[in-house]
C-alpha positions in Angstrom: 12.5 14.6 -8.0 14.8 12.5 -10.2 14.0 10.6 -13.3 11.6 11.4 -16.1 8.5 9.9 -17.5 10.6 8.1 -20.1 11.9 5.8 -17.3 8.4 4.3 -16.9 7.5 1.3 -19.0 4.1 2.1 -20.6 1.2 -0.2 -20.4 0.7 -2.6 -23.3 -2.5 -2.5 -25.3 -5.0 -4.4 -23.0 -6.5 -7.6 -24.1 -10.3 -7.4 -24.3 -12.3 -8.7 -21.3 -14.9 -11.2 -22.4 -18.5 -10.3 -21.6 -19.8 -13.1 -19.4 -21.9 -11.7 -16.5 -23.5 -15.1 -15.8 -20.3 -16.5 -14.5 -20.2 -14.1 -11.6 -21.8 -14.3 -8.2 -24.4 -11.5 -8.6 -26.0 -10.2 -5.4 -28.9 -12.5 -5.9 -26.6 -15.4 -6.6 -24.7 -14.8 -3.3 -27.9 -15.6 -1.5 -28.1 -19.1 -2.9 -29.5 -18.8 -6.4 -26.3 -19.9 -8.2 -26.6 -20.1 -12.0 -24.0 -22.8 -12.3 -22.7 -25.6 -10.1 -19.2 -24.9 -8.8 -17.3 -25.5 -5.6 -17.2 -21.8 -4.6 -18.4 -18.4 -5.8 -14.9 -16.9 -5.2 -11.5 -18.4 -4.5 -8.9 -16.0 -3.1 -5.2 -16.9 -3.2 -3.6 -15.0 -0.3 -5.1 -14.7 3.1 -3.5 -11.7 4.6 -4.4 -8.0 4.5 -6.1 -7.7 1.1 -7.3 -11.3 0.7 -8.8 -11.8 4.2 -10.5 -8.4 4.1 -12.1 -9.1 0.7 -13.2 -12.5 1.9 -14.9 -11.0 4.9 -16.9 -8.5 2.8 -17.9 -11.2 0.2 -18.9 -13.8 2.8 -21.1 -11.4 4.7 -23.2 -11.0 1.5 -23.6 -14.8 1.3 -20.8 -15.7 -1.1 -19.2 -19.1 -0.9 -15.6 -18.0 -0.4 -12.5 -20.1 -0.2 -9.4 -18.4 1.2 -6.0 -20.0 0.6 -2.5 -19.2 1.7 0.8 -21.0 1.2 2.0 -20.2 4.8 0.9 -21.7 8.1 -1.5 -19.3 9.8 -1.2 -17.2 11.9 2.4 -16.2 11.0 4.5 -13.1 10.7 4.8 -11.4 7.3 8.6 -11.0 7.5 9.0 -8.6 4.6 6.5 -6.0 5.5 6.3 -3.0 7.8 2.8 -2.3 8.9 1.7 1.3 8.8 -2.1 2.0 8.5 -3.5 5.4 7.8 -6.9 6.6 9.0 -8.6 5.6 5.7 -7.3 2.0 6.3 -8.5 2.1 9.9 -12.0 2.9 8.5 -12.0 -0.4 6.6 -10.8 -2.3 9.7 -13.7 -0.8 11.6 -16.1 -2.0 8.9 -14.7 -5.5 9.0 -15.1 -5.4 12.8 -11.4 -5.6 14.0 -10.6 -1.9 14.4 -11.2 -1.8 18.2 -9.1 -5.0 18.6 -6.2 -3.3 16.9 -6.6 -0.2 19.0 -6.7 -2.2 22.2 -3.1 -3.3 21.7 -1.5 -0.9 19.3 -0.8 2.7 20.4 -2.3 5.5 18.4 0.0 7.8 16.3 -1.2 11.4 16.1 2.1 13.3 15.8 4.6 12.5 13.1 8.0 14.2 13.3 9.8 14.8 10.0 13.5 15.5 9.8 15.2 16.7 6.6 18.9 17.3 7.2 18.2 18.7 10.6 15.1 20.7 9.7 12.3 19.4 11.9 8.5 19.5 11.4 5.7 18.0 13.4 2.5 16.9 11.6 -0.5 16.4 13.8 -3.8 14.6 13.0 -7.1 15.8 14.3 -8.3 14.4 17.6 -10.5 11.8 16.1 -8.0 10.5 13.6 -4.8 8.4 14.1 -2.4 6.1 12.4 -1.6 2.6 13.7 1.2 0.2 13.3 -0.1 -3.3 14.4 2.1 -6.3 14.1 1.2 -8.3 11.0 0.8 -11.7 12.7 -1.9 -10.4 15.0 -3.6 -8.2 12.4 -3.7 -11.0 9.8 -5.1 -13.4 12.4 -7.9 -10.9 13.3 -8.8 -10.5 9.6 -8.8 -14.2 9.0 -10.9 -14.9 12.0 -13.4 -12.2 10.8 -13.5 -13.8 7.4 -14.2 -17.3 8.8 -16.8 -15.9 11.2 -18.5 -14.3 8.2 -18.7 -17.7 6.5 -15.5 -18.0 4.4 -13.4 -21.2 4.5 -9.7 -20.8 5.2 -7.1 -23.3 4.1 -3.5 -22.5 5.0 -0.3 -24.3 3.9 -1.9 -24.5 0.5 0.2 -23.6 -2.6 -1.5 -22.6 -5.9 0.1 -24.3 -8.8 -2.1 -23.7 -11.8 -5.4 -22.4 -13.0 -8.5 -24.1 -14.4 -9.8 -22.6 -17.6 -12.9 -23.2 -19.7 -13.3 -21.6 -23.1 -10.5 -19.2 -22.3 -12.0 -18.1 -19.0 -10.5 -18.8 -15.6 -12.9 -20.9 -13.6 -10.8 -22.3 -10.7 -7.4 -23.3 -9.6 -5.3 -26.3 -8.5 -3.3 -26.2 -5.3 -1.1 -28.5 -3.3 -1.4 -29.1 0.5 1.4 -31.4 1.5 1.7 -34.0 -1.2 -2.0 -33.8 -2.2 -3.2 -31.7 -5.2 -6.8 -30.5 -5.2 -8.9 -28.6 -7.8 -11.3 -25.9 -6.7 -13.8 -24.5 -9.2 -15.2 -21.0 -8.8 -17.0 -18.2 -10.6 -14.0 -15.9 -9.9 -10.4 -16.3 -8.9 -8.7 -13.5 -7.0 -4.9 -13.1 -6.6 -4.2 -11.4 -3.3 -0.9 -13.2 -3.0 1.5 -10.3 -2.9 4.1 -8.7 -5.2 5.4 -12.0 -6.4 1.9 -13.2 -7.2 1.4 -16.7 -8.6 -2.0 -15.8 -9.9 -0.6 -12.7 -11.7 2.1 -14.9 -13.3 -0.4 -17.6 -14.4 -2.7 -15.1 -16.1 0.2 -13.2 -17.6 -0.9 -9.9 -16.1 1.0 -7.1 -17.9 3.1 -4.7 -15.9 3.1 -1.0 -16.5 4.7 2.1 -14.9 7.2 -0.2 -13.3 10.7 0.6 -12.0 13.4 -1.1 -9.8 13.6 0.2 -6.3 16.6 2.6 -5.8 16.7 1.8 -2.1 16.8 -1.3 0.2 15.0 -1.4 3.5 16.1 -3.0 6.8 14.3 -2.8 10.1 14.0 -4.5 13.5 12.0 -4.2 16.7 13.3 -2.7 20.0 11.6 -2.6 23.4 10.6 1.0 24.0 13.0 2.7 26.4 11.8 4.8 29.3 12.7 8.0 27.5 10.3 7.3 24.6 7.3 9.0 26.4 9.0 10.8 29.3 11.8 12.8 27.5 10.6 16.1 26.0 12.8 15.2 23.0 10.3 12.5 22.0 7.1 14.4 22.1 6.0 12.6 18.9 4.6 9.2 18.1 6.4 8.4 14.8 9.5 9.6 13.1 10.6 9.9 9.4 14.0 11.3 8.8 16.1 12.0 5.7 19.7 12.3 6.9 22.6 12.3 4.5 21.4 9.7 1.9 19.5 7.5 4.3 15.8 7.4 5.1 15.1 6.5 8.8 11.8 5.5 10.5 10.5 4.9 14.0 7.0 3.6 14.5 5.4 2.6 17.8 3.8 -0.8 17.6 2.2 -3.6 19.8 3.3 -4.5 23.3 5.4 -1.4 23.9 7.9 -1.9 21.1 9.3 0.3 18.4 9.8 -0.6 14.8 13.1 1.1 13.8 14.4 1.0 10.2 16.6 2.5 7.6 16.5 2.6 3.8 19.9 3.1 2.3 20.7 3.5 -1.4 20.7 0.1 -3.1 24.4 0.2 -4.0 25.5 0.7 -0.4 22.9 -1.8 1.0 24.8 -4.6 -0.7 27.4 -4.3 2.0 24.7 -4.7 4.7 24.1 -8.3 3.9 27.1 -9.7 5.8 26.1 -8.0 9.1 22.6 -6.4 8.8 22.3 -6.1 12.6 25.6 -4.2 12.9 24.9 -2.1 9.9 21.5 -1.1 11.1 22.7 -0.2 14.6 25.5 1.9 13.1 23.2 3.8 10.8 20.6 4.4 13.6 23.3 5.5 16.1 24.4 8.3 13.7 20.9 9.9 14.0 20.7 11.9 17.3 17.0 11.4 17.6 17.2 7.6 17.2 20.5 7.0 19.0 18.9 7.6 22.4 16.3 5.0 21.7 18.7 2.1 21.0 21.6 3.0 23.3 22.6 0.0 25.3 19.9 -2.2 23.9 19.6 -4.9 21.3 16.8 -5.6 18.8 14.2 -8.2 19.8 14.5 -10.9 17.2 16.3 -10.8 13.9 16.8 -7.8 11.5 14.5 -8.0 8.5 15.2 -6.6 5.1 14.5 -6.5 1.4 17.2 -5.5 -1.1 15.7 -6.1 -4.6 12.2 -4.6 -4.9 10.3 -3.5 -7.9 7.4 -1.1 -7.9 4.7 -1.4 -10.5 1.1 -1.6 -11.6 -0.3 -4.7 -13.2 -3.4 -5.3 -15.2 -5.8 -6.1 -12.4 -8.8 -7.8 -14.1 -9.5 -10.3 -16.8 -11.8 -13.1 -17.8 -12.7 -14.8 -14.5 -9.9 -13.2 -12.4 -8.7 -10.1 -10.6 -5.7 -9.0 -8.6 -5.9 -7.0 -5.4 -3.3 -5.4 -3.1 0.4 -5.8 -3.9 -0.4 -8.4 -6.5 -1.8 -5.7 -8.7 0.0 -2.5 -7.5 3.2 -2.4 -5.4 4.3 1.1 -4.4 7.4 2.8 -2.9 8.0 1.6 0.6 8.9 5.2 1.7 5.2 6.1 1.5 4.2 3.5 4.1 0.9 3.2 2.2 0.8 -0.4 1.0 -1.5 -1.8 3.7 -3.9 1.1 3.5 -4.0 0.7 -0.2 -4.7 -3.0 0.1 -7.6 -2.5 2.6 -9.2 0.2 0.4 -8.8 -2.0 -2.7 -10.4 -5.0 -0.9 -13.5 -2.9 0.0 -14.0 -1.5 -3.4 -13.3 -4.8 -5.2 -16.1 -6.4 -3.1 -18.5 -3.8 -4.6 -17.3 -4.5 -8.1 -17.8 -8.3 -7.7 -21.3 -7.6 -6.5 -22.1 -5.9 -9.8 -21.9 -9.4 -11.3 -20.0 -8.9 -14.6 -16.6 -8.6 -16.2 -17.2 -4.9 -17.1 -17.5 -4.0 -13.4 -14.1 -5.5 -12.7 -12.7 -3.6 -15.6 -14.1 -0.4 -14.2 -12.7 -1.2 -10.8 -9.3 -1.8 -12.3 -9.3 1.6 -14.1 -10.7 3.4 -11.0 -7.9 1.9 -8.9 -5.3 3.4 -11.3 -6.9 6.8 -11.3 -6.8 6.8 -7.5 -3.3 5.3 -7.1 -1.2 7.0 -9.8 -0.5 10.3 -7.9 0.9 8.5 -4.9 2.9 6.2 -7.2 4.5 9.3 -8.8 5.1 10.9 -5.4 6.8 7.7 -4.2 9.2 7.6 -7.1 10.2 11.2 -6.3 10.4 10.8 -2.6 12.3 7.5 -2.6 15.1 8.5 -5.0 18.6 7.2 -4.3 20.4 10.5 -4.1 19.0 12.0 -0.9 17.0 15.2 -0.5 17.5 17.8 -3.2 18.0 21.5 -2.6 14.4 22.1 -3.7 13.1 19.5 -1.3 15.0 21.1 1.5 13.7 24.6 0.6 10.1 23.4 0.5 10.5 21.5 3.8 12.0 24.5 5.5 9.2 26.8 4.3 6.5 24.3 5.3 7.8 24.2 8.8 6.9 27.8 9.2 3.4 27.5 7.6 0.8 25.8 9.7 -1.7 25.9 6.8 0.7 23.9 4.7 1.3 21.4 7.4 -2.5 20.9 7.7 -2.6 20.3 3.9 0.2 17.7 4.3 -1.9 15.9 6.9 -4.8 16.0 4.4 -2.6 14.2 1.9 -1.8 11.5 4.4 -5.6 11.2 5.1 -6.2 10.9 1.3 -8.3 14.0 1.3 -5.9 15.8 -1.0 -3.8 14.8 -4.0 0.0 15.1 -3.1 0.3 17.2 -6.3 -2.2 19.8 -5.0 -0.3 20.2 -1.7 1.7 23.4 -2.6 0.5 26.5 -4.5 2.7 26.8 -7.6 3.1 30.5 -7.0 4.6 29.8 -3.6 7.0 27.2 -4.8 8.2 29.5 -7.6 8.7 32.3 -5.1 10.7 30.1 -2.8 12.8 28.8 -5.7 13.7 32.3 -6.8 14.6 33.4 -3.3 16.8 30.4 -2.8 18.5 30.9 -6.1 19.3 34.5 -5.3 21.0 33.3 -2.1 23.3 31.2 -4.2 21.5 27.8 -4.1 21.6 27.5 -7.9 20.7 23.8 -8.0 17.1 24.7 -7.2 16.6 26.1 -10.7 17.5 22.8 -12.4 15.4 20.9 -9.9 12.3 23.1 -10.3 12.5 22.4 -14.1 12.7 18.6 -13.4 9.8 18.9 -10.9 7.8 20.6 -13.7 8.6 17.7 -16.0 7.4 15.3 -13.4 4.2 17.3 -13.0 3.6 17.2 -16.7 4.2 13.5 -16.8 1.7 13.0 -14.0 -0.8 15.2 -15.8 -0.5 13.1 -19.0 -0.7 9.9 -17.1 -3.8 11.0 -15.2 -5.5 12.1 -18.4 -4.7 8.7 -20.0 -6.0 6.8 -16.9 -9.1 8.9 -16.7 -9.8 8.3 -20.4 -9.4 4.5 -19.9 -11.8 4.7 -17.0 -14.4 6.6 -19.0 -14.0 4.2 -21.9 -14.7 1.3 -19.6 -18.3 2.7 -19.5 -18.1 3.5 -15.8 -21.0 4.9 -14.0 -19.0 4.6 -10.7 -18.3 7.6 -8.6 -14.6 8.1 -7.9 -14.5 10.6 -5.1 -12.7 11.7 -2.1 -14.6 12.6 1.0 -14.0 12.4 4.8 -15.4 9.0 5.3 -15.0 7.0 2.1 -11.9 8.3 0.4 -11.3 7.5 -3.3 -13.3 4.4 -3.9 -16.2 2.9 -5.9 -19.7 2.8 -4.6 -20.0 0.5 -1.7 -20.9 -3.1 -1.6 -24.2 -2.3 0.2 -25.3 -0.1 -2.7 -24.5 -2.7 -5.4 -27.5 -3.4 -7.6 
């Protein structure tokens, strides 16, 4: 609950998007009636979670899709953990790879939270689970699904520049080995991650950006025998806030555990010399994790990222769009990046099916309306100073309120905004009670929380206004099956 709205860099005045519907692959065009000769209907730079999923949806509707990636495929995504919420699993089911994920990756239904020794267990309903599949296998499943749907995949292909005609993006140039090729298309998509080449080439403006206050290091351990036999581990995932570190444990493929730590950025600089030793020492100081790694070494190297930036970028323009981390990179503490990418890919497919630039503009604005609350939550939850007195008070109260724990699960399922989680009257009552017991810091912190809430309200009003001004007729809703998203591809006119 640190920082104020003034720390965010506001969005610049957007450039107008040219009206040019005929350049797009409308639904009729996707079935062969192309209005203009070009190599592909859509070229997608980035063939992982967002890009491969989008390619699959588009190719199933008859679009000629080229999917490019600079890396050899399949390969591990070395700077990504891989947590997928139920909403994201819904998308994987639609693509047709959900069961393949479940066949190898264990389901997570109970998540244990630990805030300075106060424990809470959050449990999903019987028909819902989270999963943590390894990226190499998941990306391969998605790429195979895209190719089976009719997309063409070219790996080891690096985008270098864009092709433009009358100010409109109409293709790209890319190197494979020492050979440069040009691919023309009705639409170019950047799904190439937070350091997106496409975003740089179109000069996509950043807004609501800030530098990460924490680093992240993680590694994989073989699950010890106690993981499912010891009563101390009657949970499937763990998120702990101990001292000023955030710690995680996720179960993943082939009976392994992903175990990680997010220390404040200043202290993380000292981890660079010996990340394995630093990670082991940090994990051994947490009683719940110490028993999982005692006498064992991680499988493979320790992975980490020290300098991150979280942001929104303009996500649509004349002949181009950005999806996934290329357009919105959020706080790693939320573990929501892959779910966000999958949901964006599904909704962007529907926008492309509308067949014009205005549909992409509406999609961009709807993305912001859906994503801003979690962006604000991530900034508060991932602060560098550790849990505040107010956070500890709220966590302790929640642990005694099953109704509030159910609401927290609803937030994780994207059925409830995180800022609708707690009744204001309850929080104020808890704050007064804590203050009367001598925990004076809660009064300052509740004022800061109020400022953050007002900043979010202002931002949501601004984003909703921009969505309305885009002339949208889209429905931005939250329900059990669809979550916040545009109307589906199948219903596109």
